N, C-alpha and C positions, 0 to 999 in steps of 0.2 A: 206641911206637917208630915214628919216621918210616919210610915205605916208600921205599926207595932201591934202585937196581940192585945195590948191594952186599949188601942183605939178602936178595935173591932168588937162589935156585939153580934151574937148569934141567937137564933131562936128556932125551935123545931118546927118542921113543916109536916111531920108525920111521926108516929110513935116509933117507927123502925128505922127511918133514914131521912137524910136531908135537913138542911138548915137554911134559914134566911140570914143573910149577912148584911149588916149596916155599919156605918162609921168608916166607910172607905169609899173613895172615888176611884173607880177602875182606870180612869184616864191618868191617874197618878202612879199606877203600877208600872214602873219603868226599869227596875233592877231585879236581879235574881233574888236578892234578899227580900224585896217587896213580894215577889211571886211565891217565895217559899212558904209564906203564911197561908196563902190561898191553896197551894198544893197540899199542905198538911190537912187543911179542912176537907179538901177534895178526897183524899185517901180515907179519912175517918168517916165521912158522912155520905159519900157517893154522889150527892146532888147539892148544888149551891144556888140559891136565889138571891139576886142583888136587885132590889126594887129601884125603879126610876133612875137608872144610871146615865142614860143618854151618851153612850160611848161613841167615839168616832170610828170610822173604818180603820184608821191607823192603829188605834188602841185595840180594836178587835183582832186585827192581824198580829199585833205584838203579843197579846195574851195567848193566842193559839200557838205562836212560836215558842213561848216559854214551855208549853206542854210537850211540844215535839214537832216533827215535820208537818207542814200544812198539807192536808189532802187536796189534790187538784185533779178531779175527775175529767176536767176538760182540757188537760194538757195536750192531748193528741189532736185537739180541734182548734187550738189557739194559733193565730198567725204568728210568724217569727217577730219577736220584739214586742208582742202584745202582752201587757201586764196582767197579772192575776187580778181578778175582780171578786169581791166578796159575793158568794152565792146568795141568791134570794129565794126564799120559799114564798111564792106569791101568785095570786091569780090576776095581778095587775099587768096589763099589756103596756108596751111603750107608748101607744097612742092615748093612754089614760082610760081605756075601757077595760072590762074584766072578761075573762074567758068564760064561755058558756058552760053550764053544768055538765054536759055530755061531751064537751071538747076534750081531746086527748090530753091536753095540758091539765085540765081540771081533774080528769080521771087519774092522772099521775099524782096529783095532790091528794086525791082520795085514797090512794094506796098507802099514804102515810097515816091513814086512820087505823091501819093494822098495827098491832103491837110488834115492835122491832127494835133491834140495835142497828145503828148505822154501819154500813160498809163491811158487813160480814162476808159479802160476796167479792171483796177485793183481795188481792194477794197480800196486802198489809191492811188489816182492819183498823178501825178508829179507836183511839183511847178516849177522846173527849169530843163532845159537841158543845160549842158556845153559841147561843142564840140570843138575839135581842129583837124586840118588837119595834118596828118603824111605823106601821099603819095597822090599826085593829078595827074589826067590825063592831057594830053596836051590840051584837050578841053572838054567842058561840065562839068557835075558834080557840078553845083552850088547848093547852099542851099538857098531857098526862104522863107521869113517870111511874114506873113500877120497879121495886127493888127485887132483883133476882138473888141478891145476897141474903136479904131477910127471908125471902120465900124459901130458899134452899135450906137455911138454918132451921126453919120451922116445918119442913116437909116431912111427911110420914116416911118411915124407913122403907116401906113396901114400894112407894113411888120412887124414892131415891135410887133404889136398887135397879130399877128399870133403865136408868140412864147413866149411872155412875160408871166411869171408865170407858165410855163409848165416845165415838166421834160423830159429828153431825155435818152433813153436806149442805152447802148454801149456794143459791143461784139467784142473781138479780131478777131475771125475768119471771121467776116463780112467784114472787109477791105481786108482780104486775098482772100475771095471769089470773090471779084471784079476783081482780077488778075488771079486766077486759082482755080478751084474746088479742084484739087488734093492738092494744097498748103493749102487750108483752112481746110483740114481734118487732118493735122498733129497734133499730141497730144499737141505740144507746144502752139497751139492756142486755146486750150480747158481746160486750167488749172484753169480758174477762171469763176465764174458765171457771168451772165449779170449784169452790173452796171447801176444805175439809179441816174442821177445828174440833178440838176436844170440847166436850159438853160442859166441862167445868173449868173456869178461869180462876186461878188462885192469885190473890193480890200479894206480890212479893214484899210489900212494906209491912203488912199486918197479918198475913197468913189467912185472911178471910176468903172463903170459897164463894163463888157465885155461878149460877147457871148461865151459860152463854147461848141465848136463844134469839130468834128473829123470825119475822114473817118470810124471810128469804130461805129459811131452812126447809128442806124437802125430803131428806133421807137420814135415818139413824143407823149406824153400824149394827148389824145383827138382826135387823127387821126388814120386812119387805115394805114396799111403798105405802100400802094401805095401813099396815101396822105402825109405820113411821108417822104417818099423818095423824093417826089417832093418838099416839103417844105425845107428839109435839103439841097437839091441841090440849091434851090433859095437863101437860106441864105449863103451858102458857096460861091456861085457865086458873091453875093454882097460883101462879105468880102474880096474876092480875086481880086477885081478890081485893076488896076495898081496903082491908087493913094494910096492904102493901103498896097502895097507890096514892099519889099526890096529884091533884088536878090544879093547874095554874091558870088563873084568869088573868090575861095579859093587861098591863097598862103600858102605854108607849114609853120606851126607854128601859123597861125591865130587861135584865140579863139573867139567863139561866145557863149553868154549865153542869154537865153530869158525866159520870163514869160509864162509858159504853161497855166496860167489862162486867158491870154489876147492875145496870139499870136498862130496862126497855122503856120505850116511849111511844106515844102516838099523838096525832092531832085529833081534833074533833070538828064536826061540821059547823058551818056558819052560812048566812045568807049569801049565795054565790054572786049576787049582783053587787055586793059590797066588797070593796078591796080589802085585802089582808096581806101584809108584807112583813116577813121576818127575815133578818140577815142571819145566816148560819154558816159557820166554818167548823170543820172537823180537823183534828190533829191525829196523825197516825201513831199507833202503838209502836213501842220499841222493845228490845229484849229486856231492858231495865224495868219495863212495865209488865213483864211476865209473858211476852209474846212467844218466846221460844218454847215455853212450857205447854202451849196449846196447839202447837203444830203436830199434826198426825202423820 
């Protein structure tokens, strides 16, 4: 069956942003015309939830490719001829056991419990993250989304004035340092130099502005380190008030995709002796997504 606006149904997940999308099998999205419907919903709502899709890895990669270049943080470590593998966010080891709670691998997962946008520490940040659930625990392990677009639109002018027009510096190891000094020293968190982005990302399709924040942020132009930390905390706290947050309790096969320009996210704890496995791919932003406008 052709995918048309008439075959798709949407329902709000939050008063300010995001919709649940039904009436579509993402495995059938194979053409630019099919994808255009999804992209229009993405631009309008910032976050899309597709219940119980059970997409294949092939579909996952294809969907991300429609959004833009697929992010590959492991490109420098991959052997010649070795194919890209869909990244996993999981505490499950190859031998079937789970990593211990204080294991560095688990601590890295815990750093995802901090509110963040993906890849703000990369020379080219992410436009979208598409995640699907493969294995879920009996409790916990939700993924929460916070709209920095809605928060910015509702932010008091006094707070807006503190950040408007300023740049923010981002560093991968900074977020890991909040969890563990030992974790933050691993080479994987020092591959890229500090990145400097405008605090506001304007969507070129609809003109909506959003705060561009992350746990990787450590310095705001015009403030010292202590002042920067206090301001970033104040901004993140405002953006993550309950009215701007959606918490997704996973079912196996669910797919979520969100706009990294306008949404922060975080994971939540679960019993670490239980496996949890999500497949996650980011696509990089391009100039057509407003990338050039946030370069400082």
